[in-house]
N, C-alpha and C positions, 0 to 999 in steps of 0.2 A: 510820240503817239501818232497814229495814222488812221484815217477814215477813207473809205472808198465811196465816191459819188456814184450812185446806182444809175443815174441817167447817162452820165458821160463815160461810165466804165473806166474811171481813172482812180489812181491811188493818191490820197492826200496825206501829206506828212507835215508834222510840226516837230521841231527839234526838242528832244527831251533834255533836261538839264544834265550837263556832264559832270562827272566826279573830278575833283581837282587832285591830280596825282603828281603835280609839279615838285612837291617836297619829298617824294618817295624815292627819287633817283631816276635816271634815264631808263633803267631796265623795266620800270613800271609805267611804260608808255608804249603804244603801238608804233609801228613803223610807218609814219605818215609820208605821203608823197603827192606831188602835183603831176607826176608823169601819167600818161595814158597807160591803160593796162597793156602789157606786152603782147597779148594774143592778137588783138586787132592789127597791131603793127606787123607782127610776124606773118599773119595770114596774107597780107598784101605782098610781102616779100616772097613768100612761097609761091603764090599764084603767079607772080611776075616771072619767077624762074622755072616753075614747074606747072604750067597751066593745065596739064593733064590730071592734076589732083581733083579738079572740079568734077571729073567723071566718077569719082568715088562717092559723091554726094547722092543721097537717096535712101529709100527704105530697104530693109532686109526682110524678104519674105519668110525666111526660116525662123525669125524671131517668135512669131506666134505659136509655132509648133513646139519649139523648145520650152517656151513659157507654159504652154498648156500641159506639157509633160511634167514640169515641176509642180504645177498646181495639183494635178491628179496624184502625184507622188505624196504630197503633203496631206491631201485629204485621205488617201489610203492609209497613211501612218496614223492619222488622227482616229480613223475608224479602228485600226488594229490595236491602238492603245486605250480604247474606250473603257476596258475593264482591267487595265494594268494596275497591279498592286505593288509592284517592285519600284520603289522610288528612284533607286539608282539607275535602273534600266530606262525609266521614264525620262529622267534628267539627261542621261547620256545620249539617248536618241534625239532629244530636243537640241542638245548642244552640238553634237557631231553632224547629224543630218538636218534636223529642223532649222537650226540657225543658218546653216549654209544655204539651204533651200529658200528660206525667207529673205536672206540677203539678196539672193537671186531675184526674188519677187520685187524687193525694193528697187533694185537696179534695172529691172526690165521696165518698171514704171518710169524710171529716169530716161530710158531709151525712148519709150512711147511719148513722153512729154516733148521730145524733139521731133515727133512725127516720123519716127524711124522704123515703125513696125508695119504701117499701112500707108497707102497713098493719101487717103482722106483723113484730115485731122479728127473728125468725129469718130472714125473707126478706131483710131489710136486711143481716144478718150474712153470709149466704151470697152475696149479690150483691157485697158488699164484697170477697170473695175473688176474684170474677171481675174486678172493677175493679183489683185488686191485681196481676194478671198482668203488665201492661207494666212495673211497677216492678222486677220481677226478683227481689226479696227479700221474703219474707213479712212483712207489716207491719200489715195491717188488723185482725187480731184483738186485737193488743195495744194498738192506738191507742185503742179505745173506752173501756176503763176509765180510762186515764190522762187522756183528754180529759174524761171525766165529773168527775173530781176537779178539773180545772182550772176547770170551770164552777161546781161546788158550793162550792169553796174558793178562789176567785180571790185570788191574792196570799198564800195561807197558806204559811208558811215550810216546812211539812212535806208538805202535800198537793198543792200546785200545782207540778208538775214542769216547767212552762214557765219558771219562774224560774231564773236563773243562780245557782249556788252562790256562797258567799263566795270560795272558791278561784278559780273562774272569773273573778269580777269583779275580784279583786285582781290576777291575773296578766294579764288581757286588757284592762284599762282603759288602753290606750295605742293609738297609731295602728297599730302592727304587730299588736298583739293583737286589735284590733277587725277589722282586715283579715283576719287568720287566721280569726276567728270567722265573719265574713261569707262567707268562701270555703268553709269546711267546716261551716257551721251545720247541715247535714243530719245530720252525725254527732253533734253535740251534742244535737239533739232526739231522735235515735234511741237514744242510749246513756245520756244523763243520767237519764231516768226509772228505768232498771234499777238505778242506784246509789243511788237515793233511796227508791223504793217498789217492792217486788216484788208482782206480781199473780199470781193463781191461773192455772195452766195448764189450760185447759178443752178440751173436745172441739173447740170452734171454732178454737182455736189449732192443734190437731193437724190439722184439715182444712185450715186456711190453709197450714201448713208443707208438708203432704203434696201439696196441689194445686200449690203453687208449684214445689216440687222436681220434680214430675212434668212440668209444662209446660216448665220449664227443661231437663230431661233430653231431652225430645222435641225441643226447639229445637236444642240442641247436637248431638244425634245426627243430625238430618235437615237442618238448615240450617247448623250450624257455630257456632263460638265468637263470630264477629263479630256474629251476630244477637243473642245474649245480651249481648255487650259493648255493643252499641248501646243496649239497654234500660237496662242498669245505668249507663252513662255519662249517659243522659238523666235518670235519677233523681238522680245526683250533681249535674248542672248545674241541675236544678230547685230544688235547695236550696243553690245557691252564688251566684255573682255574676251573677244573671239577673234581669231586670225583675220577673217574677212572684214571685221569692223575696223581694222587698221586703216582702211582707206579714208575714213572720215577725217582722221587727224593728218594722214599722210599727204592729202591733196594740197593743202594751202598753209599749214603751219610751218614756220621757219625753224628747221631742226638744227641748222648751223648758222645762227644769226650773226651778222657782221658786227665787229667791234667798233665802238665809237661812232655809230651812225647818228647823224643829227637830222631830225625830220626836216623835210623839204629841201635841205641844202645839198644833200648828196644824191648820188644815183641810187634809186630804191633797189633793195635786194629782189631777186627773182622770187615770185610768190607762189608758183605752182610746181609741184613735184610729180614726177611720173614713177611708175613701178611696172616692170616688165616680167614679173615672176609668174609662177604656175597658178596662183590664185585668180589670175585673170580669166582662167578657164571657167570658173564658177561665177564670175561677176561681170560678164559682158564687157570684158576688156576695159573696165573703168580705170584701171591703172594707167592706161595711156592717156593721162589727164592733160598734159600739155597739148597733145594732139587733139583731144576732145574740145578743149577750150578754143583752140585755133580754128577748128572746123566742127562746130556743133551739129552740123547736118550730114556728117559722115557716120554711118552706122558702125556698131561695134566690130563687125566682121571685116571692115575695111581699114580700121585704125592701124593695124600692123603694116598694111600696104602703104598707107600714108607716111608712116615713119620711115619705111624703106625708101620711098621715092625722095623724100626731103630729109634724108639722114643727116646731111651737113647742118641742118637747122636744129636737130634734136639731140645729137650725140653729146653735146657739151652742156646740156641743160641739167638741172638738179634731178636726181632720181634716187629712189630707195631700193635696197636689195631685199628687204623683208618687212612686211606689215607687222609681224609679231615684234620685231626689233623696234619698229616705230612706236608701238604702244609702250614698250619697256622704257625706251629713251624719253618719251614724252612724260612719263610719270617720274622717273628718277634722275633725269639730267637737270641739274640746277639752272642751266642756261636756257632751258626750254620752258617758257611760261605761256600762260593763256594770252599774254600780250604779243606773242610772236606771230603776228599777222600784219600784212600790209594794209593800210587804210587810206582812203581818199576822202577829203572833205567834200561835202556836197557844195556846189558853187553858190547856192543861195540858202545856206543852212539856217538862216534866221527867218526865212519865209515859209509859207506853205508851198507844197510842190505838187505837181501833177505828172504822173508817168502813165503813158498809154500802154496798156497791156496788149500783147499779141494774142488774139483769140484764135488764131489759125494754127 
């Protein structure tokens, strides 16, 4: 459990009791390592060999216009479906267009949390609230600090809330459990962080909540509940069994786990996978995930250029050909479990911890 000190703006952690999985076999354990995450190491190597990559860092001015177009498209569809009585048409529109559009909204918020849409951090935060509107539920303000922890402490058992807990892994490491997780993963990613790390409620959170409630109220009042229902359904499907949702699993789950790995004693398996397929067109190139973790301040439009410049560093790294196939293999491959994640022990796991969050 964790508590944030409001005066010092730090996150405090205490270690929750771990489940004992020693008697269940080695497959019922995460891939523990003492190695530093590979991205910080590779970043230094790439800069040393290709210093020109630093010129790729910085915001992308086109981001705000593309995102605004997606927001307006979703609001237009919500209005058009306000009196829709054809359930199949309603669902099909939400799945094909709505989920793709709202995945785009989720991931532009990801871009903006790295300050890649505007020069000033505040402008990125405020525009994130605009991009949040089609999601239907306030989300953008809380995403940034959690995602910062994911980047700064990749695989850390206390700070990386992208990791499944021992309880999740133990209960869901079977076909039905993985199918349940893949179907409802949007709820896992939304709720899990709050049970592990509590962040400070800032004025940006208040603006995010107030703005979303205000827009939702206007929508229900003047367009009706179906309009809001379309947006919320789109958000659910965007994090469920949808092609674009494959990136959630594809990014850090080990789909081809090493055999006979012994924690701490061997070289840790590579923990980040990239994807270079067509779905990147709809998802701000989030598939370039090794590149993104290596250089979090390179905008989506420059990630292909980064890979081209430093191709010798990326060509041999793990990658996926299809996000749809990732979802299928995740559910049905008996060797792919919720435990297939690389974890790192916090150095002082028995003590309380403080992590300074970057407010810029």
